[in-house]
C-alpha positions as a Markdown table, in Angstrom:
| # | Residue | x | y | z |
|---|---|---|---|---|
| 1 | Met | -0.1 | -0.1 | -0.1 |
| 2 | Pro | 1.6 | 3.4 | -1.0 |
| 3 | Gly | 1.4 | 6.5 | 1.2 |
| 4 | Asn | 3.4 | 4.9 | 4.2 |
| 5 | Ala | 6.4 | 7.0 | 3.9 |
| 6 | Trp | 7.4 | 10.5 | 4.9 |
| 7 | Gly | 10.3 | 12.9 | 3.9 |
| 8 | Gln | 13.0 | 13.4 | 1.3 |
| 9 | Ala | 16.4 | 13.8 | 2.9 |
| 10 | Phe | 15.3 | 12.3 | 6.2 |
| 11 | Arg | 12.7 | 9.7 | 5.1 |
| 12 | Phe | 10.9 | 7.1 | 7.3 |
| 13 | Glu | 8.3 | 4.4 | 6.5 |
| 14 | Thr | 6.1 | 2.6 | 9.0 |
| 15 | Trp | 4.6 | -0.9 | 8.8 |
| 16 | Gly | 2.3 | -3.2 | 11.0 |
| 17 | Glu | -1.1 | -3.2 | 12.4 |
| 18 | Ser | -2.7 | -2.3 | 15.7 |
| 19 | His | -3.2 | -6.2 | 16.5 |
| 20 | Gly | -0.6 | -7.8 | 14.5 |
| 21 | Pro | 2.5 | -9.3 | 16.0 |
| 22 | Ala | 4.5 | -6.0 | 15.8 |
| 23 | Ile | 4.8 | -2.5 | 14.5 |
| 24 | Gly | 8.0 | -0.9 | 12.9 |
| 25 | Cys | 9.4 | 1.6 | 10.7 |
| 26 | Val | 12.6 | 2.1 | 8.4 |
| 27 | Val | 14.5 | 5.4 | 8.8 |
| 28 | Asp | 16.7 | 6.4 | 5.8 |
| 29 | Gly | 19.0 | 9.4 | 5.5 |
| 30 | Val | 20.4 | 9.5 | 9.0 |
| 31 | Pro | 24.0 | 10.8 | 9.0 |
| 32 | Pro | 26.7 | 8.3 | 9.9 |
| 33 | Arg | 28.7 | 8.3 | 13.1 |
| 34 | Met | 25.9 | 9.8 | 15.2 |
| 35 | Pro | 25.5 | 8.3 | 18.8 |
| 36 | Leu | 22.2 | 6.4 | 19.0 |
| 37 | Val | 20.9 | 3.8 | 21.5 |
| 38 | Glu | 17.5 | 2.6 | 22.1 |
| 39 | Ala | 17.1 | 4.7 | 25.3 |
| 40 | Asp | 17.5 | 7.8 | 23.3 |
| 41 | Leu | 14.2 | 6.8 | 21.6 |
| 42 | Gln | 12.5 | 5.2 | 24.6 |
| 43 | Thr | 12.4 | 8.3 | 26.6 |
| 44 | Trp | 9.8 | 9.8 | 24.0 |
| 45 | Leu | 7.9 | 6.5 | 23.5 |
| 46 | Asp | 7.2 | 6.6 | 27.3 |
| 47 | Arg | 5.5 | 9.8 | 27.2 |
| 48 | Arg | 3.0 | 8.4 | 24.4 |
| 49 | Arg | 2.7 | 5.0 | 26.0 |
| 50 | Pro | -1.0 | 3.8 | 26.7 |
| 51 | Gly | -2.4 | 3.1 | 30.0 |
| 52 | Gln | -0.7 | 5.7 | 32.2 |
| 53 | Ser | -3.9 | 7.2 | 33.5 |
| 54 | Arg | -7.7 | 6.6 | 33.5 |
| 55 | Phe | -7.9 | 9.2 | 30.7 |
| 56 | Thr | -6.3 | 7.0 | 28.2 |
| 57 | Thr | -7.0 | 3.6 | 26.7 |
| 58 | Gln | -6.1 | 0.8 | 29.3 |
| 59 | Arg | -4.3 | -1.2 | 26.7 |
| 60 | Arg | -1.2 | -2.1 | 28.3 |
| 61 | Glu | 1.9 | -2.0 | 26.0 |
| 62 | Pro | 5.3 | -1.4 | 27.3 |
| 63 | Asp | 6.3 | 0.0 | 23.9 |
| 64 | Gln | 9.9 | -1.2 | 24.2 |
| 65 | Val | 11.7 | -0.3 | 21.0 |
| 66 | Arg | 14.4 | -2.4 | 19.4 |
| 67 | Ile | 17.1 | -1.2 | 17.0 |
| 68 | Leu | 17.6 | -4.0 | 14.3 |
| 69 | Ser | 19.9 | -2.3 | 12.0 |
| 70 | Gly | 21.8 | 0.9 | 11.0 |
| 71 | Val | 23.7 | 1.1 | 14.3 |
| 72 | Phe | 27.2 | -0.4 | 15.0 |
| 73 | Glu | 28.9 | 0.1 | 18.3 |
| 74 | Gly | 26.7 | 2.8 | 19.4 |
| 75 | Leu | 27.1 | 4.8 | 16.1 |
| 76 | Thr | 24.8 | 5.1 | 13.2 |
| 77 | Thr | 26.5 | 3.9 | 10.1 |
| 78 | Gly | 24.5 | 5.8 | 7.5 |
| 79 | Thr | 22.5 | 2.8 | 6.4 |
| 80 | Pro | 18.7 | 2.5 | 7.0 |
| 81 | Leu | 17.6 | 2.0 | 10.7 |
| 82 | Ser | 15.1 | -0.7 | 11.3 |
| 83 | Leu | 13.1 | 0.0 | 14.4 |
| 84 | Met | 10.4 | -2.7 | 15.8 |
| 85 | Ile | 8.0 | -2.6 | 18.7 |
| 86 | Glu | 6.2 | -5.9 | 19.7 |
| 87 | Asn | 2.5 | -5.7 | 20.3 |
| 88 | Gln | 1.9 | -7.5 | 23.6 |
| 89 | Asp | -1.8 | -6.6 | 24.8 |
| 90 | Gln | -4.1 | -7.2 | 21.9 |
| 91 | Arg | -7.7 | -8.3 | 22.5 |
| 92 | Ser | -8.9 | -8.9 | 19.1 |
| 93 | Lys | -12.1 | -10.6 | 20.4 |
| 94 | Asp | -13.4 | -7.1 | 21.5 |
| 95 | Tyr | -13.8 | -6.5 | 17.9 |
| 96 | Gly | -15.7 | -9.6 | 16.9 |
| 97 | Glu | -19.2 | -7.9 | 17.1 |
| 98 | Ile | -18.1 | -5.2 | 14.6 |
| 99 | Ala | -16.4 | -7.4 | 11.9 |
| 100 | Asp | -19.0 | -6.8 | 9.4 |
| 101 | Lys | -20.1 | -3.4 | 10.7 |
| 102 | Phe | -18.7 | 0.1 | 9.9 |
| 103 | Arg | -17.9 | 2.5 | 12.8 |
| 104 | Pro | -19.4 | 6.0 | 12.1 |
| 105 | Gly | -16.8 | 8.6 | 12.0 |
| 106 | His | -14.0 | 5.8 | 11.6 |
| 107 | Ala | -12.0 | 4.8 | 8.6 |
| 108 | Asp | -13.7 | 1.4 | 8.3 |
| 109 | Tyr | -16.0 | 2.2 | 5.5 |
| 110 | Ala | -13.4 | 4.2 | 3.5 |
| 111 | Tyr | -10.8 | 1.4 | 3.9 |
| 112 | Trp | -13.3 | -1.2 | 2.9 |
| 113 | Thr | -14.6 | 0.7 | -0.4 |
| 114 | Lys | -10.9 | 1.2 | -1.5 |
| 115 | Tyr | -9.5 | -2.2 | -0.8 |
| 116 | Gly | -12.4 | -4.6 | -0.5 |
| 117 | Ile | -11.0 | -6.0 | 2.6 |
| 118 | Arg | -10.1 | -4.3 | 6.1 |
| 119 | Asp | -8.5 | -5.3 | 9.3 |
| 120 | Tyr | -11.4 | -4.7 | 11.9 |
| 121 | Arg | -9.1 | -5.6 | 14.9 |
| 122 | Gly | -8.5 | -2.1 | 16.1 |
| 123 | Gly | -8.7 | -0.4 | 12.9 |
| 124 | Gly | -5.5 | -2.0 | 11.5 |
| 125 | Arg | -3.3 | 0.7 | 9.9 |
| 126 | Ser | -5.9 | 3.4 | 10.8 |
| 127 | Ser | -5.4 | 2.8 | 14.3 |
| 128 | Ala | -3.6 | 5.4 | 16.5 |
| 129 | Arg | -1.1 | 2.2 | 17.3 |
| 130 | Glu | 0.8 | 3.3 | 14.1 |
| 131 | Thr | 1.7 | 6.6 | 15.7 |
| 132 | Ala | 4.1 | 4.9 | 18.2 |
| 133 | Met | 6.6 | 4.4 | 15.3 |
| 134 | Arg | 6.3 | 8.1 | 14.3 |
| 135 | Val | 7.4 | 8.9 | 17.8 |
| 136 | Ala | 10.4 | 6.6 | 17.7 |
| 137 | Ala | 11.3 | 8.2 | 14.2 |
| 138 | Gly | 10.9 | 11.7 | 15.8 |
| 139 | Gly | 13.3 | 10.4 | 18.5 |
| 140 | Val | 15.9 | 9.9 | 15.5 |
| 141 | Ala | 15.3 | 13.2 | 14.2 |
| 142 | Arg | 15.8 | 15.0 | 17.5 |
| 143 | Lys | 19.1 | 13.3 | 17.6 |
| 144 | Val | 19.8 | 14.6 | 14.0 |
| 145 | Leu | 19.0 | 18.1 | 14.9 |
| 146 | Asp | 21.3 | 17.9 | 18.0 |
| 147 | Gln | 24.0 | 16.4 | 15.9 |
| 148 | Leu | 24.0 | 19.1 | 13.2 |
| 149 | Leu | 23.1 | 22.2 | 15.2 |
| 150 | Gly | 24.4 | 21.4 | 18.6 |
| 151 | Pro | 22.8 | 19.8 | 21.6 |
| 152 | Gly | 19.8 | 21.7 | 22.9 |
| 153 | Arg | 19.8 | 24.3 | 20.1 |
| 154 | Val | 16.3 | 23.3 | 19.1 |
| 155 | Thr | 13.8 | 22.8 | 21.7 |
| 156 | Ile | 10.3 | 21.1 | 20.7 |
| 157 | Arg | 7.5 | 21.0 | 23.2 |
| 158 | Gly | 3.8 | 20.4 | 22.8 |
| 159 | Ala | 0.8 | 20.9 | 25.0 |
| 160 | Leu | -2.9 | 20.2 | 24.9 |
| 161 | Val | -4.4 | 23.7 | 24.7 |
| 162 | Gln | -8.3 | 22.5 | 24.4 |
| 163 | Val | -10.3 | 19.6 | 25.4 |
| 164 | Gly | -13.9 | 19.6 | 23.9 |
| 165 | Arg | -15.1 | 23.3 | 24.4 |
| 166 | His | -12.8 | 23.8 | 27.4 |
| 167 | Arg | -9.6 | 25.8 | 26.7 |
| 168 | Val | -6.5 | 26.9 | 28.6 |
| 169 | Glu | -6.0 | 30.4 | 29.8 |
| 170 | Arg | -2.9 | 31.9 | 28.0 |
| 171 | Ala | -2.1 | 33.9 | 31.0 |
| 172 | Asn | -1.8 | 30.8 | 32.9 |
| 173 | Trp | 0.7 | 29.2 | 30.5 |
| 174 | Asp | 3.5 | 27.3 | 32.3 |
| 175 | Trp | 5.6 | 24.9 | 30.4 |
| 176 | Ser | 6.7 | 23.2 | 33.6 |
| 177 | Ala | 3.2 | 22.1 | 34.1 |
| 178 | Val | 3.0 | 19.9 | 31.2 |
| 179 | Asp | 4.8 | 17.1 | 32.8 |
| 180 | Asp | 2.9 | 17.4 | 36.1 |
| 181 | Asn | -0.7 | 16.2 | 34.9 |
| 182 | Pro | -2.0 | 13.6 | 32.6 |
| 183 | Phe | -3.1 | 15.9 | 29.9 |
| 184 | Phe | 0.2 | 17.6 | 28.8 |
| 185 | Cys | -1.8 | 20.7 | 29.9 |
| 186 | Pro | 0.4 | 24.1 | 30.4 |
| 187 | Asp | -2.4 | 25.4 | 32.6 |
| 188 | Arg | -2.7 | 23.8 | 36.1 |
| 189 | Gln | -6.1 | 25.2 | 36.8 |
| 190 | Ala | -7.5 | 23.9 | 33.4 |
| 191 | Ala | -6.0 | 20.5 | 34.1 |
| 192 | Gln | -7.8 | 20.1 | 37.3 |
| 193 | Ser | -11.2 | 21.0 | 35.6 |
| 194 | Trp | -10.5 | 18.6 | 32.7 |
| 195 | Glu | -10.5 | 15.7 | 35.0 |
| 196 | Gly | -14.1 | 16.0 | 35.7 |
| 197 | Val | -14.9 | 16.8 | 32.0 |
| 198 | Leu | -13.2 | 13.7 | 31.0 |
| 199 | Asp | -14.5 | 11.4 | 33.7 |
| 200 | Glu | -18.1 | 12.3 | 32.7 |
| 201 | Ala | -17.3 | 11.6 | 29.0 |
| 202 | Arg | -15.5 | 8.2 | 30.0 |
| 203 | Lys | -18.4 | 7.1 | 32.3 |
| 204 | Ala | -20.9 | 7.9 | 29.7 |
| 205 | Gly | -19.0 | 5.8 | 27.1 |
| 206 | Ser | -18.4 | 8.9 | 24.9 |
| 207 | Ser | -15.4 | 10.7 | 23.8 |
| 208 | Leu | -14.2 | 14.4 | 23.3 |
| 209 | Gly | -12.0 | 16.1 | 20.7 |
| 210 | Ala | -8.9 | 18.4 | 21.5 |
| 211 | Val | -6.5 | 20.9 | 20.1 |
| 212 | Val | -2.7 | 20.3 | 20.3 |
| 213 | Glu | -0.1 | 23.1 | 20.2 |
| 214 | Val | 3.4 | 22.4 | 19.3 |
| 215 | Val | 6.4 | 25.0 | 19.5 |
| 216 | Ala | 9.8 | 24.6 | 18.2 |
| 217 | Glu | 12.3 | 27.1 | 19.7 |
| 218 | Gly | 15.7 | 27.8 | 18.2 |
| 219 | Val | 14.8 | 26.9 | 14.6 |
| 220 | Pro | 17.7 | 28.6 | 12.5 |
| 221 | Pro | 16.3 | 30.7 | 9.7 |
| 222 | Gly | 16.4 | 29.6 | 6.1 |
| 223 | Leu | 14.7 | 26.1 | 6.4 |
| 224 | Gly | 12.0 | 25.4 | 3.8 |
| 225 | Glu | 11.8 | 25.6 | -0.1 |
| 226 | Pro | 9.5 | 28.4 | -1.8 |
| 227 | Val | 6.2 | 27.5 | -3.4 |
| 228 | Tyr | 5.5 | 23.9 | -3.2 |
| 229 | Asp | 7.8 | 22.5 | -0.5 |
| 230 | Lys | 7.3 | 25.4 | 2.0 |
| 231 | Leu | 8.1 | 24.6 | 5.5 |
| 232 | Asp | 4.6 | 25.3 | 6.9 |
| 233 | Ala | 3.2 | 23.3 | 3.9 |
| 234 | Asp | 5.1 | 20.3 | 5.0 |
| 235 | Leu | 4.3 | 20.8 | 8.6 |
| 236 | Ala | 0.7 | 21.1 | 7.8 |
| 237 | Lys | 0.7 | 17.8 | 5.8 |
| 238 | Ala | 2.7 | 16.0 | 8.5 |
| 239 | Met | 0.3 | 16.9 | 11.2 |
| 240 | Met | -2.6 | 16.4 | 9.1 |
| 241 | Ser | -1.4 | 12.9 | 8.5 |
| 242 | Ile | -1.8 | 11.9 | 12.0 |
| 243 | Asn | -4.7 | 9.7 | 12.9 |
| 244 | Ala | -7.8 | 11.7 | 13.7 |
| 245 | Val | -6.5 | 15.1 | 13.0 |
| 246 | Lys | -9.1 | 17.4 | 11.0 |
| 247 | Ala | -7.5 | 20.8 | 11.0 |
| 248 | Val | -4.0 | 22.4 | 11.1 |
| 249 | Glu | -3.2 | 26.1 | 11.6 |
| 250 | Ile | 0.5 | 27.8 | 11.7 |
| 251 | Gly | 1.0 | 30.9 | 14.1 |
| 252 | Asp | -2.3 | 32.7 | 14.4 |
| 253 | Gly | -4.0 | 30.4 | 11.5 |
| 254 | Phe | -7.6 | 31.3 | 11.2 |
| 255 | Ala | -7.5 | 34.1 | 13.7 |
| 256 | Ala | -5.1 | 35.9 | 11.4 |
| 257 | Ala | -8.2 | 36.5 | 9.2 |
| 258 | Glu | -9.7 | 38.8 | 11.8 |
| 259 | Leu | -6.5 | 41.1 | 11.9 |
| 260 | Ser | -5.9 | 44.2 | 10.1 |
| 261 | Gly | -2.6 | 44.4 | 8.1 |
| 262 | Glu | -1.0 | 46.7 | 10.7 |
| 263 | Glu | -1.9 | 44.1 | 13.4 |
| 264 | Asn | -0.8 | 41.0 | 11.5 |
| 265 | Ala | 2.7 | 42.6 | 10.5 |
| 266 | Asp | 5.5 | 41.2 | 12.6 |
| 267 | Glu | 7.6 | 44.3 | 12.7 |
| 268 | Met | 11.2 | 44.0 | 13.0 |
| 269 | Arg | 14.1 | 45.9 | 14.8 |
| 270 | Met | 17.9 | 45.2 | 15.4 |
| 271 | Ala | 19.1 | 44.2 | 18.7 |
| 272 | Asp | 22.6 | 43.3 | 19.5 |
| 273 | Gly | 23.3 | 43.0 | 15.7 |
| 274 | Arg | 20.5 | 40.6 | 15.2 |
| 275 | Val | 17.1 | 40.9 | 13.7 |
| 276 | Ala | 14.4 | 41.0 | 16.6 |
| 277 | Phe | 10.8 | 40.5 | 15.6 |
| 278 | Leu | 8.2 | 42.4 | 17.8 |
| 279 | Ser | 5.5 | 39.6 | 17.2 |
| 280 | Asn | 5.1 | 36.3 | 15.9 |
| 281 | His | 1.8 | 36.0 | 14.1 |
| 282 | Ala | 3.3 | 34.1 | 11.2 |
| 283 | Gly | 4.4 | 31.3 | 13.5 |
| 284 | Gly | 8.0 | 31.5 | 12.7 |
| 285 | Val | 7.5 | 30.9 | 8.9 |
| 286 | Leu | 7.6 | 33.7 | 6.1 |
| 287 | Gly | 7.1 | 32.9 | 2.3 |
| 288 | Gly | 7.6 | 29.0 | 3.4 |
| 289 | Ile | 11.0 | 29.6 | 4.9 |
| 290 | Ser | 11.8 | 29.8 | 8.6 |
| 291 | Ser | 12.5 | 33.2 | 10.0 |
| 292 | Gly | 14.4 | 32.3 | 13.0 |
| 293 | Gln | 11.3 | 32.8 | 15.4 |
| 294 | Asp | 9.5 | 30.1 | 17.3 |
| 295 | Val | 7.6 | 27.7 | 14.9 |
| 296 | Val | 4.1 | 27.4 | 16.1 |
| 297 | Val | 1.7 | 24.8 | 14.9 |
| 298 | Arg | -1.8 | 23.7 | 16.2 |
| 299 | Phe | -4.0 | 21.0 | 15.1 |
| 300 | Ala | -7.4 | 19.7 | 16.1 |
| 301 | Val | -8.2 | 16.1 | 16.9 |
| 302 | Lys | -11.7 | 14.9 | 16.6 |
| 303 | Pro | -13.5 | 12.7 | 19.2 |
| 304 | Thr | -12.7 | 8.9 | 19.4 |
| 305 | Ser | -14.8 | 7.1 | 16.9 |
| 306 | Ser | -15.1 | 4.0 | 19.1 |
| 307 | Ile | -17.7 | 4.6 | 21.7 |
| 308 | Leu | -20.4 | 2.8 | 23.7 |
| 309 | Thr | -23.3 | 4.9 | 22.7 |
| 310 | Pro | -25.2 | 3.1 | 20.0 |
| 311 | Arg | -25.0 | 4.7 | 16.6 |
| 312 | Arg | -26.7 | 4.1 | 13.4 |
| 313 | Thr | -24.6 | 2.6 | 10.6 |
| 314 | Ile | -24.8 | -0.2 | 7.9 |
| 315 | Asp | -22.7 | -3.5 | 7.5 |
| 316 | Arg | -20.8 | -4.6 | 4.5 |
| 317 | His | -23.9 | -6.3 | 3.0 |
| 318 | Gly | -25.7 | -3.0 | 2.8 |
| 319 | Lys | -27.9 | -3.8 | 5.8 |
| 320 | Glu | -29.0 | -0.8 | 8.0 |
| 321 | Thr | -28.2 | -1.6 | 11.8 |
| 322 | Glu | -26.8 | -0.1 | 15.1 |
| 323 | Ile | -23.2 | -0.3 | 16.4 |
| 324 | Val | -21.7 | -0.3 | 19.9 |
| 325 | Thr | -17.9 | -0.5 | 20.1 |
| 326 | Lys | -16.7 | -2.3 | 23.0 |
| 327 | Gly | -13.0 | -2.5 | 24.2 |
| 328 | Arg | -10.3 | -0.2 | 25.3 |
| 329 | His | -10.4 | 3.3 | 23.8 |
| 330 | Asp | -9.1 | 6.6 | 24.6 |
| 331 | Pro | -11.9 | 9.1 | 25.7 |
| 332 | Cys | -9.9 | 11.8 | 24.3 |
| 333 | Val | -7.2 | 10.7 | 21.7 |
| 334 | Gly | -5.8 | 14.1 | 21.6 |
| 335 | Ile | -4.0 | 13.5 | 25.0 |
| 336 | Arg | -1.5 | 11.0 | 23.5 |
| 337 | Ala | -1.4 | 13.0 | 20.1 |
| 338 | Val | 0.9 | 15.6 | 21.9 |
| 339 | Pro | 4.2 | 13.5 | 21.8 |
| 340 | Val | 3.2 | 12.5 | 18.3 |
| 341 | Gly | 2.9 | 16.2 | 17.2 |
| 342 | Glu | 6.3 | 16.9 | 18.6 |
| 343 | Ala | 7.7 | 13.8 | 16.8 |
| 344 | Met | 6.3 | 15.1 | 13.4 |
| 345 | Met | 7.7 | 18.6 | 14.2 |
| 346 | Ala | 11.1 | 17.0 | 14.8 |
| 347 | Ile | 11.0 | 15.0 | 11.6 |
| 348 | Val | 9.9 | 17.7 | 9.2 |
| 349 | Leu | 12.7 | 20.0 | 10.8 |
| 350 | Ala | 15.2 | 17.3 | 10.3 |
| 351 | Asp | 14.3 | 16.6 | 6.8 |
| 352 | His | 14.5 | 20.3 | 5.9 |
| 353 | Leu | 17.7 | 21.0 | 7.7 |
| 354 | Leu | 19.5 | 18.1 | 5.8 |
| 355 | Arg | 17.8 | 19.4 | 2.3 |
| 356 | Asn | 19.1 | 23.0 | 3.1 |
| 357 | Arg | 22.6 | 21.8 | 4.1 |
| 358 | Ala | 22.6 | 20.0 | 0.7 |
| 359 | Gln | 21.6 | 23.1 | -1.1 |
| 360 | Thr | 23.4 | 25.9 | 0.7 |
| 361 | Gly | 26.0 | 24.2 | 2.7 |
| 362 | Ala | 24.8 | 25.9 | 5.9 |
| 363 | Pro | 22.0 | 25.3 | 8.3 |
| 364 | Gly | 20.3 | 28.6 | 7.6 |
| 365 | Ala | 20.4 | 31.1 | 4.9 |
| 366 | Pro | 23.3 | 33.3 | 4.2 |
| 367 | Gly | 21.8 | 36.3 | 5.4 |
| 368 | Gly | 20.1 | 34.6 | 8.6 |
| 369 | Thr | 21.4 | 34.6 | 12.1 |
């Protein structure tokens, strides 16, 4: 099946199904002689791992990643990296009752109309289980950024900024709060209120959508290609490719339509011999090329389609029926989408960094800082 790979200079392809024996990916374009061990990737996978709170699926997967190729004596060899995670807690019997039915809002019907066959066990390739390998590849991408730009030069952080209709207060934003609650929420007060909101949805057998914000600090200017391979265009596609994502915006996004030209203009001054922007409505990308400001992306995640509330549907024989999806599902899949969004940001930046070095010989444009 085509469409399983991403990137040009830094490229990865995932494989495997939700209830298969394993999932994995092949990462190509990794520079040689770069230190890499499994622990470098595991730290990010542990943030995405299911079953860490009552607000995520209770499927118990350790998500232990193995590096099968591309590393010798702790260093990358420049050849393809092969990464694998074994599935250990599948319950395929949970899906027996929906084998012939299509879940409304899910990919079931679309997969069946395209291929004439579908893996109904957890959704197969359309399951959020696939995103674990994006996080693993993102861990490799972070190492590439550190290797080429210097350790800690680029910082990539994500946060959940909305659950259902409930948003964070920007005035309360605190990055240190993100790891202190089960929602990756930067607003401690909002995180407390979200517990009741999600408990109510979970007990009702329902689900809620969410909005995730990902910020990359320290991105050098000059990354991105004009016109068709814009940095923001690739970021939008990368985030949109994440399971259940239905909308993406860069910087102010849709809110920019409400601004005047004067308000939207990110004015510039010089400070200590460097360009200093007075605002960042553009989200760190101008004309498809990074400006040196923080790169800011937000994406909306729809509610989980697998719910206990009966919904009207049809089966593969064209018969009208109802469906209830049993099993272990996220009441808000947007929670675990935070580390996935971070991973896709790292992957796009690593890809464009390598492409820019090949074209210009430098991390940023000649006139950049």
